[in-house]
C-alpha positions in Angstrom: 0.0 0.0 0.0 1.1 3.5 -0.8 -1.1 5.4 1.7 1.7 6.9 3.8 1.1 10.6 4.3 -2.5 10.4 2.9 -4.9 10.1 5.8 -8.0 9.6 3.7 -6.4 6.9 1.6 -5.1 5.1 4.7 -8.5 5.3 6.3 -10.2 3.7 3.3 -7.5 1.0 3.2 -8.1 0.2 6.9 -11.9 0.1 6.3 -11.4 -2.4 3.5 -9.1 -4.6 5.6 -11.6 -4.4 8.5 -14.4 -5.6 6.1 -12.3 -8.5 4.8 -11.2 -9.5 8.4 -14.8 -9.6 9.6 -15.7 -12.1 6.9 -12.8 -14.5 7.6 -12.0 -15.9 11.0 -8.5 -17.1 10.5 -7.1 -14.0 8.8 -4.2 -12.3 10.5 -3.2 -8.8 9.6 0.4 -7.8 10.0 1.3 -4.2 9.7 5.1 -3.7 9.5 6.6 -1.3 12.0 8.9 1.5 10.9 12.4 0.3 11.5 14.2 3.4 10.5 13.8 6.8 12.1 13.0 9.8 10.0 16.1 11.6 8.7 15.0 14.9 10.3 14.4 13.2 13.7 17.9 11.6 13.8 19.7 14.7 12.6 17.9 16.8 15.3 18.8 14.2 18.0 22.4 14.3 16.8 22.5 18.1 16.9 20.9 18.1 20.4 23.5 15.6 21.7 26.3 17.6 20.1 25.1 20.7 22.0 25.0 18.6 25.3 28.6 17.4 24.7 29.7 21.1 24.1 28.0 22.1 27.3 29.9 19.3 29.1 33.2 20.4 27.5 32.5 23.9 28.9 31.9 22.5 32.3 28.2 23.4 32.3 27.0 19.8 32.7 28.6 17.6 35.3 28.5 13.8 35.6 27.1 11.5 33.0 25.4 12.9 30.0 21.6 12.7 29.9 20.0 10.7 27.2 17.7 12.3 24.6 14.7 10.9 26.3 15.8 12.4 29.7 16.3 15.8 28.0 13.0 15.8 26.3 10.9 14.4 29.2 12.7 15.2 32.5 11.4 13.6 35.7 10.8 17.0 37.2 8.2 17.9 34.6 6.3 14.6 34.5 2.7 14.7 35.5 2.4 14.4 39.2 -1.4 14.1 39.4 -4.2 16.6 39.3 -3.6 20.2 40.4 -5.9 21.0 43.3 -5.9 24.7 42.4 -7.9 24.1 39.3 -10.4 21.5 40.2 -12.8 22.8 37.6 -10.6 21.5 34.8 -9.8 23.2 31.5 -12.8 25.6 31.7 -11.7 26.8 35.2 -8.1 27.4 33.9 -9.5 29.3 30.9 -11.8 31.4 33.1 -8.8 32.3 35.4 -6.6 33.3 32.4 -9.5 35.5 31.0 -9.9 37.1 34.4 -6.2 37.9 34.7 -6.1 39.3 31.1 -9.1 41.5 32.0 -7.4 42.8 35.1 -4.2 43.5 33.2 -6.2 45.5 30.6 -8.0 47.5 33.3 -11.4 46.1 32.4 -11.8 44.6 35.9 -10.6 46.2 39.1 -9.5 43.7 41.8 -10.3 44.6 45.4 -8.3 43.0 48.1 -10.2 42.8 51.3 -7.1 42.0 53.3 -5.4 45.3 52.6 -7.7 47.9 54.2 -4.8 49.9 55.8 -3.7 51.9 52.8 -3.0 54.9 54.9 -0.4 53.2 57.1 2.0 52.0 54.4 5.6 51.8 55.6 7.9 53.7 53.2 10.6 51.7 51.7 13.0 54.7 51.9 13.1 57.0 54.9 13.4 60.8 54.9 16.9 60.6 56.3 17.9 58.4 53.3 16.4 60.9 50.9 18.2 63.8 52.7 21.5 61.9 52.4 20.9 61.2 48.7 20.1 64.9 48.0 23.3 65.9 49.7 25.3 63.3 47.7 23.8 64.5 44.5 24.6 68.1 45.3 28.3 67.2 45.8 28.2 65.2 42.6 26.7 68.1 40.7 29.5 70.4 41.6 32.2 67.8 40.8 30.9 66.6 37.4 28.9 67.9 34.5 28.0 71.2 32.9 28.4 74.1 35.4 25.1 75.8 34.6 23.1 72.6 34.7 24.8 71.5 37.8 24.0 74.8 39.5 20.3 74.5 38.6 20.1 70.9 39.8 22.0 71.7 43.0 19.6 74.6 43.7 16.6 72.4 43.2 18.0 69.7 45.4 18.6 72.2 48.2 15.0 73.4 47.9 13.7 69.9 48.0 15.9 69.1 51.0 14.7 72.2 52.8 11.1 71.2 52.1 11.8 67.7 53.6 13.3 69.2 56.7 10.3 71.6 57.1 7.9 68.7 56.8 9.9 66.7 59.3 9.9 69.6 61.8 6.1 70.1 61.4 5.4 66.4 62.0 7.8 66.0 64.9 6.5 65.2 68.3 7.9 66.5 71.5 9.2 63.8 73.8 10.8 63.8 77.2 14.3 62.6 78.0 12.9 60.0 80.4 11.5 58.1 77.4 15.1 57.5 76.1 16.6 56.6 79.5 15.1 54.0 81.7 16.0 54.2 85.4 
C-alpha cells in the first residue's frame, strides 16, 4: 500500500481490511513497523546531543550525559497528578486566564479585602535616606557635569531638602528625655 502521508487513503484501506477481516475468522493482519527513524528526527537528535557534549566540555554539565529521552521528558516535569488549584478542569483554567487578562487590561478592578490599611504604608525609603541622597547629588553636581546645569540641579536639590526638613519639623512630636533613658 502506498497510503503513507495520505490520511483519507489510509483510512479507506483500513476500512477495506476491516471488512475483509470480519468475513474471515483465520485471517491475521500484520502491519510492518517503521524500522528506521525519519532523517529529520535523527539529525535533530544528533544536533541536540552535540550541544549537550559542548556544554559538558565547557563545564556546564557535570556527571554522566543525559539521554535524549531524559532531556525531552525530564522527571521533574512529568505529570504528578491533578492540580488542586484548578479542580474545575480546563474551563476553570481558561476562566482564570481570561480574568487575569481583563485585570491587566484594566477592564476589571480587583479589590483585596485583606489590605484595608492603605494609609499606614511603611515607606521603603526614609526621609533621612532621601536627605542623604540629596546631599550626595549636590556634591556630585558640583564635581561633574555642565556648570550651569549642575548649579540649577543643585539649587533644586537644596529646595527639596529644605522642604523635607520643614515637613519633618512640622510632623515632629515632643518627647521627654525620660523616654530614652530608663532608670
